[in-house]
N, C-alpha and C positions, 0 to 999 in steps of 0.2 A: 459575310460579319466584320462588322469596323473592328482597328486596331484595339479599343477599351474593353468589347465585349471579352477576346480573344486574350488580351492580360490579363482580364480578372481570372476568364478558365484557369491559365497558365495557376493562377495564385493558388487557389483551391483543390489542387491537383498534387498528390501526393506519389511522388515514383510514377510520374506520368499518367497515375489510374485518380477518379473524382473519388467525393463520396459512397457515392452508388454503386462501384465497382466492386471500392475495397470490401463494402458491403460488412459483414461480421469479425473479418481480421482486426486481431486486437493490435494493433500497430502501436509503438512509442518512437517521437521524436528526440529524445532526448535524457542523459540518467535522472535528473533535475522535473522535477513536480512542475509545469509551466504553472508558471506565476505572472500576472502581472508585476508593473513595479510600486503600484501604487495599493498590494494588495490589502492594504493593512493601514492606510490611511483613512478608514473608517471604522469608528466604535464598535466593537463587538454588540452592544445592543442596539446600535443602527441597525447591524446587517440585520439582525433579530426582527429588527419592524418591516426591515420593507422586503426580505423571505416571506414570509408569513404573509405581507399586501400578496406579493406576486404568486403565492402558493393556494391564496386564496382566487386569482383568478383562475390559474388551472383547476380547479377545482370545480368553479362557475362554468368554464367551460364544459367540463366532462360530462356538464348535467347535475352536480350535486347540489342537492341542500344543504347550504351553509347555518341555516334557520332553523337544522334540527339540532338539537341537545346533543346528539354523540358525533356530532362534525364542527361543532360551530367553533372547539379548539381546537381542533386539529392542524390551520394553518400554525397559530403560537406554535403548536407543541411538535411539529415540524420542524421549524427555525431554532429553536433552543436545542433541539436533538443535531441538527447541521454545526452548530457552532461551536456547541457545549461539548458533543460525543463525536459521532462518526467520522465529521472533518475536523477534529481537533489538532488532529496532528497537520494542517496547513500552516498553522501558527508557532512559527520558530517560537514564541513564549512561553512554547506548553512542551518544549524539549526537556528529557529529560537530564535532571545535575547528575556527572558521572562520577564518584570518587575513587582514586586508584588507590589500591594496598599493598603492601612489600608483601612480597610470596614466601612468608616466612617459613611455612610448610616446607618450601623447596620440592614445591611438587612441580615436574619438568615433563609431565606426559597430555595429553590432550584432557583437556574439561569438557563436554558435549551435553551442553540444555537440550534435552527432547519434549517432542508433543509440546510445544507452548502457542497455545489458542489461541486467534485472532479473527478476526471480522474487517473488514476491509469493503470498496467498494469497486466496482468495474469504473474506467473513467468514460465505457463509450456511450453505457447503459446507464450508466444509475443505478444498479442493483450489485447485491451483494459478492463478494467473494468471500468464500469460509473455509478458513485451511490452518495446518501447521507445520511450524517451524521448531525445527532442531539448526543447534547453534553447537558449533564447533572451537574451541583456541588454545593454542598454548603459550605460557604465560611469558613474558620476554624480563622477568622480574617484577611484574606487574601482577595484581589480582582485581578482578571487578564481585562486585557483590551478584548474587545469582539476579536476584529479583531487579537486577538493572538490565539484564542481560530480556529480561521477559515487557520492562517497557521502553526498551526499543524497538524491541518490534513491532511494541502497539503502539509506537509516536509515527514509524513508518508506513502502520498499516490504516492509522485513519484519516485516510484522505482520499481521494479517489486516485484510482492504480492501475497501474500494468502490473505482470504477476515478476515480469522478467526485470520491472525497476525497482520493483523492490524487493527484490532477491538483493539488487546490489546496491542500493541505498544502505539495506543495513550493514553488509559485508562489509560499505565504506565505512560508517558510522563506526563499526566493531575494530577496524584497523585504525583510525584512528584514534577508537580511547583511548586503545587498550594498546598502541605505540607497537605494533607487530602484523607483519603479515603474517601468518598465522593462523587465518583464520575461518571459515568454512560456514556454510551457511547451506540451508535445502528446506525446500520451502514444497509443500504437497498440499492443494485445493484445489477445493470443486467451486466454479463457477455456474450464478445462476443466469445469467447471460445465454451460458450455453446447456442448461439445465431447466428451465425454470420457460426459455423463451427459444426461437430460431430452429434450431439443429433438436430442443428438449432431448438430449442426450440426459439423460441421472445415471447412469453410472459413470462416465468417465470422469478423470483428475485430472491437472498436470502438474506437474515436477520439475520446477529448476532447482539450479544448484549453482554456488560459488567455491571456491578448490582455493585458496593462496598459501602460498609458502609451502609449510611441508608439507600439505595436506594435496596440493597437486603430484600427486604421486600414484600408482595402482594400489601400491602399497595401503598407503594410510586411508585413501577412498573408501577399500574392501576394509578393513579396519573400522573408520567411523561407521559404514552402512551396518556393520555388525554390530554394532555396539545400541544402533537405533533400529536395530530390528528383532534387538533380542527384548521380548519383553517380559 
């Protein structure tokens, strides 16, 4: 085995393991979604045209008849869905604009927005992650419109994701816009890469959490979970 071959093998390994050895383990390498520097040089319409062509090739390789009335529009539909819907959170232009307001109510306890439904996609298999996010924060003197909490969740969910990264991205965004460390995020989700393929376990779910500032105490964590579990 020559030096070049060994070097390429090392490049394709993560923590000493290759892709086959890692298997279905959901690893992620950074807090930021991995993006090329040139990700937005190409206009959306051109992206949709290219995705449609490429998806047509996938369908053709699978042996599907693209002249069939039911299938011939599928490549265009998939391309539009990728750019305008399920992966729209990749584009910073779609980031929700958030306005803060003075906390004139003088409400100084935790605010909890629970059961925010979201749909994301696993970046390892491009199949859905379906779940609910629960968000809490304590005002630093400013408050945010409730719908903006939902929009922040949706923005970061609409991209190829890993649940741990999604949790931290939402938490960091909330800390930035709310100007406080007192933020908590809990995500409870089902991964179709686990339930519909691979191990095919349809009963398990994944829970990830972020507790910042005053929320990072046993008492506040218990209080928060009591609010969330109180149906």
